[in-house]
N, C-alpha and C positions, 0 to 999 in steps of 0.2 A: 820570872822572878820567884815564883813558888818552887819550881824545880831547882833553882839555884840555891835556895835555902835548905832543902832536904837532900838533894842528890848532887851536891857540889863536887864530890869526889868522882862520881861517874861522868859528869860533864867535863871535868878537867882531863880525865883519861881519854875521853873520846875526842877532845880538841887536840890532844897530843898524838892522835892516831894510835891509841892503845885501847885494848879491850877493857871491859869492866873487871873488877876484882872478883876472884872466885867466891868470896863470902858476901857478895852484893845481892840484894833482893831483886835486882833487875837482870841478873845473869841469864835466866831462862827466857826473858823477853826479847833478847837480841836487839837492844836499843841502839838508836842512831840519832844524830842531830840533823834537823832539817835546815832549810835556808835561814830561818828565823832563830836558830839556836835552841829549839825546843826538843825535848826528848820524846821520841815516838817509838812504838813497837815495830820491830822488824817484820817478823812473820814471813809467810810464803804466799801472799796474795798479790804479788806485784803484777802478775799478768791478767788479773781479773779486771772486769769493767766497773768495779765499784769506785765511788769517789775516793779522793786521796785521803780524806779524814777517816774513811771507813777501812781502807786498806792498811793505813798506818795510824791508828788512834794515838792520841797524845796521852802520855803516862801521867797519872795523878797520884800524889802521895796518899797514904791511907789515914794519916792523922793530921789533917789540916782543915781549916775552916772553909777554904774555897772548895775543896772536894765535897764537903757536906752541902754547901750552897748549890753546887751544880746538881747533885743528886736530888735535892729538894725541888729544884726547878723542874727536872724531868718528872718528878712525882706529881707535881701540880699540873704540869702541862698535859700529862696523859691520864687525867681524871682519877687520881689517887689509886693507881694500879698497885698490885701486890709486889712482893720483893723480887720474884723471879722475872716478871715482866719488866719491872723497873731496871733490873740489871741488864736485860736485853736492850732496852732503849738507851741506856747510858753507854753501853759498849759499842754502839753504832758510831760514836764520835770520840769517846774517851776510854781509857783503860785504867780504872782506879785499882790500886793495890788493895787486896783483901776486899774486893768489891761486893761479894755476896754478903759478908757480915755488915758492911756499911749500909747496903740497901735494906737489909732486915732491921737495922737499927733505926733508919729514917722512917720506915713504915710503922714500926712499933711506937716511935715517939710522936707520930703525927696525932695532934689533938682531935682533928676531924675524924680520922679513922678510928681512934680509940673510943669516941663517943658512939659511933654507929656500929662498932664491931660486935656481932652477935655472939652469944654463948651457944655453941653447937654441941650436939651429942653424937657419939660414934655408934654405928650399927654394923652388924655382920652383913657382908655382901654375898648375895647368891650368884648363880651363874648368869653371865651376860646373855642377852637375847642374840639370836642368830643374825639379826639385821645389823648389829653393831660390830660383830667380829668377822663378818664376811666382807671382803673388799667390794666396793661399788662406786658409782659416779656420785659427785656431790649433789645433795638434795634429792637423790633418787628415792631415798626412804627418809622421811622427815617427820618430826613431831611439832605440834603447834599448841600454844597455850596463850592465855590472856594475862596481862599484867596491869593492875590498876584497881580502881580508877584514879586518874590524876586530874586535878582541877586546872582549867585554863580559862582565859578571859579573851574577849574580843579586842581587836586593835583599837587604840584611842579610847579605851574604857577604863576610867579610874575607879568607879564604883558601880556595882551592879551584880547581877546574878552570875555566878561562876558555872561553867559547864564541865561535865565529866568526859574525859577521853581515856581510852584504853590502848595499851601497846599490845599488838599481836606479834608474837615472837615465833619464828620458824627456826628450827635447829636440825641440822643434818645428823643422822645416826652414825655415820661412818667417819667423816672428816671433821665434824664438829663446827663448821661455820654457822653463823646465825644471820637471819634477815628479819628486820623489824618494820612493821607497818603500824599505822594508827587507825583505830576504829572508834566510832562514837558510842556503840553499845555492844552487847554480847549476844545478839540474835543471829539466826542462820542467814538472814538477808544481809546483815552488816558484815558477815564473814566472807561473802562472795567477792566484795570489792578488794580487800587485801589479798584474797586468794588469787584473783586475776592478776593483780600487780606482782604477786610472787611468781606466778607462772611466766610473766613477761620478763621480769628482772633476772630470774635464774633460769636460763635457757636449758640447763641440764636436768631440770626436774622431770621425772618420768611418770610414776604411776602409784606411789604409795604415800599416804599421809595418815597420821594418827592424831586423834583428838583426846585430850584428857577430859574425862567426864566431870570432874570436880571443879572445873574452871567456871561453871555456871553458878549463879547464886542459889541459895537454898530455895528461894521462891520459884526458881525455874527448873527444879529437878523434875517436877511432874511434866512440864512441857518437854524436857529433854527425853524422858522415857517415852512420851508420845511420839517424839521425833524418831526414836529408834524403832518403835513398833509401826508407826505410820510415817514413813520418810517424807520430808518436804519435797514437793515436786521440783521447785526451783533448784534446791541444793543437790538433790539426787540427779536431776537432769544435767546440771553443770558438771558434776563429778563423772557421770557416765560418758558425757561428750568429750571430756578431757582425758578419759582413761585412767582416772584416779581411783584407787581402792581405799576406801575410808573404813577405819577400824576404831572402835571405842575400847578403852580399857575398863577394868572393873572400878566402880565408884568407891571412894574412900580407901584407896590403896595407893599411898604416896610412893611406895617403892616401885610401882609400875611406871611412874612418870618422872623418875629421877633425873633424866637427861634434860628435859625441857624445864623442869623445876630449877635445875642448876643454872640454866640460861636466864630464867626470870630473876633468880637471886643475883646473878652477875650484873644484869641490867639495873636492878634496884640499887646495887652497890655503888655504881657510878652516878645514878640519878639522884640519890639522896645527898651525895657529897657535893655535887655541882649546882643543884637546883635548891635543895633544902626545902624551905617553906614558901618559896616564891611562886607566884601564879603567872606563868608565861602565857604569851599569845600562841595561837596555833602555829604560826611560822617559826617562832623561836623554839617551841617544843619539838617541832619537826627537825630543826637543825640539831638540837641536842640529841635526839634519838638516832639520827644518822651518824653523828660523831661517836655515840656509844657503840653503834654497830661496827664502825671501823676499828674502835679500840678492842672490842671483843674478838674480832676476826684477826687481830694482830698479836694476840696473846700466844706465847710459846706452848706447843703441844707436849714438849718433853723438857726435862730439867736441863739447864745450861751447865756446861762443864766449867771447871776453874781455869782451863787453859786459855791463854791470851789469843790463840788462833781461832777459838770458837766464838766468833763475833756475831754470826747470824743464827737466828733460831728458826725452827720449822713451825710455821703458823698455819691456821686454817685458810688464810688468804692465799697461801701458795697453791691450794687446790683450785682456787677460783681465777686468780689473775697471775699466778706465778711468782708473786713477791708479797712482801708485807705491806699493809695499808697504812702508810705513815701520814701523819697530819701535815697539811701545807704550812709553810712558814707564816706565822702571825706575829704582829708587833706585841711587845710586852706592855700590857695595860693594867697590870695588877696594882701599880702605885698611884693610878689616877683616881680621882673622886668620881662617884656616880653622877654627880651633878654637872660634870663638864664633858662627859662622854656621850656619844650617840647610841642609838638602840643596837645597831649592828656591832658596835664596839663592846657594848654590855654583854651581848651574847658571846662574842669572841672571848671576853674575859671569863665567862662561865666555863666554856669548853676548852 
């Protein structure tokens, strides 16, 4: 119905076995009509194993309310992602005309994103480290940083003492995938458990990890310096047994830890928008962290082109599983009241 209102001339010509007019906006898309009479992009992906909606996405007009609602739906479903990632998610099923400008407009006009959008400053960038520019296996050289604390509560607890939890974020230097674990504090003993999980989950990790010295609180700086001069036997024994080379960067030098600081910023970007000031339980907080990890690993590594044939983007997940980590299909629960939904449905509506 929407296509019939905007592209009636193109539909009429295709029904009469004629091509689109030379001055039509759809000429470069090689459009055709499917069995339901909908306009779809022709393209050259007919022999691929992609789904039908991905090989031949449905064409959407650029100035229509339905197109804006579809883009807003993908923006909310993917945790308020940016314009480039939003365009990638939309193009997996639809091909909106002038899609890049529409995605930028939706992100710019989002009230939630506007309230939390920080004011950043620009700095001159120096030479990149050798570990970033030299090709290597995923997570062979990684950085780790803590993010938090975040307040959680126990299950079935309405009132009581809240507990602090921290996110331990691992980021690969070369291919930029991230891995998120949850820790209770920022001591060396608490770091061993997420480090073991990280070694088990990411089988390709080899021998190098880097730790940002400023992630510890000011009250723990003296203890950290003591840890450097007199290494902890448990931590040093575990690192030597696993063949991990541990390096500290200089304290109070944020330019040395820009890669994992960017990962922390991206994780907080989604966490603030979907959780806000809510105090989740441990299980709910873990589900949100895993969903954030999948979203960060599905972000495009390079800008998307304006061509309709450029439907798939190269993401960090391609280095891990060979494809993008898309969310499973979930029912739409945004219109239901919180008093009538269950706990798992409430978490589903968050993420």
